[in-house]
C-alpha positions in Angstrom: 0.0 0.0 0.0 1.0 3.6 -0.6 -0.2 6.8 1.0 -3.1 8.6 -0.7 -3.7 12.2 0.3 -7.0 12.2 -1.4 -8.2 9.1 0.5 -6.9 10.6 3.8 -8.8 13.8 3.2 -12.0 11.8 2.5 -11.5 10.1 5.9 -11.3 13.5 7.5 -7.6 13.4 8.2 -5.3 16.4 8.1 -2.7 16.0 5.3 0.5 18.0 5.2 3.5 17.7 2.9 6.7 19.3 4.4 9.8 20.0 2.4 12.9 22.0 3.2 11.4 25.0 1.3 7.7 24.8 2.0 4.7 23.3 3.7 1.6 22.3 1.7 -1.8 21.2 3.0 -4.3 19.0 1.2 -7.9 19.6 2.1 -11.3 19.0 0.7 -11.6 22.8 0.1 -9.3 22.6 -3.0 -8.6 20.1 -5.7 -4.9 21.1 -5.5 -2.3 21.4 -2.8 -2.4 24.6 -0.8 0.9 26.4 0.0 0.7 27.5 3.6 4.3 28.2 4.7 7.6 29.0 3.1 11.1 28.8 4.6 12.9 31.9 5.7 14.9 33.6 2.8 13.2 31.6 0.1 11.8 33.5 -2.9 8.3 32.2 -3.5 8.3 32.6 -7.3 11.9 31.5 -8.0 12.5 28.8 -5.4 9.1 27.3 -5.2 6.5 28.1 -7.9 9.0 28.0 -10.8 10.2 24.6 -9.6 6.8 23.0 -9.6 4.9 21.1 -12.4 1.6 22.5 -11.2 0.2 25.7 -9.6 -0.7 25.3 -5.9 -3.3 27.3 -4.2 -1.5 30.1 -2.3 -3.0 30.5 1.2 -4.2 34.0 2.0 -2.5 33.4 5.3 0.8 32.3 3.9 3.4 32.3 6.7 7.1 31.9 7.2 8.2 28.5 8.6 9.5 28.6 12.1 13.2 29.7 11.9 14.1 27.4 14.8 13.7 24.4 12.4 16.8 25.5 10.5 19.1 26.1 13.5 21.5 23.6 15.1 20.1 24.2 18.6 17.2 22.3 20.1 13.8 24.0 19.5 12.5 23.7 23.0 9.2 22.3 22.0 6.9 21.1 24.8 4.8 18.2 23.6 1.3 17.5 25.0 0.7 14.1 26.5 2.9 11.0 26.0 3.7 9.5 22.7 1.9 6.3 23.8 -1.3 8.3 24.1 -0.9 9.9 20.7 0.0 6.8 18.6 -2.5 4.3 17.2 -1.6 1.1 15.3 -4.2 -0.5 13.2 -3.2 -4.2 12.8 -5.6 -5.1 10.0 -3.7 -3.0 7.5 -0.5 -2.1 9.5 -1.3 1.6 9.5 0.2 3.9 12.1 -1.5 7.2 13.1 0.2 9.8 15.1 -1.7 12.7 16.7 0.5 15.7 16.6 
């Protein structure tokens, strides 16, 4: 089996594609990926859109990715709950779901 963003959206799941340059979201609101974040210092047109084979929807709330992601130091993120409480394994199809 392979991952299907369309099938996940139909099941009501949140789908994100994260690259070193951008974050895209797949929702039922659009038939294309929606660009929601770009990396600091990246030119939207040159470094993202010109490199793509399709035109994503550009979020009206387009944000810069958290700069801490690109630093060598720890980010200092505080997680809610234990990992055990946030992970579900479905044995019938060997799917793992993580609630972030």
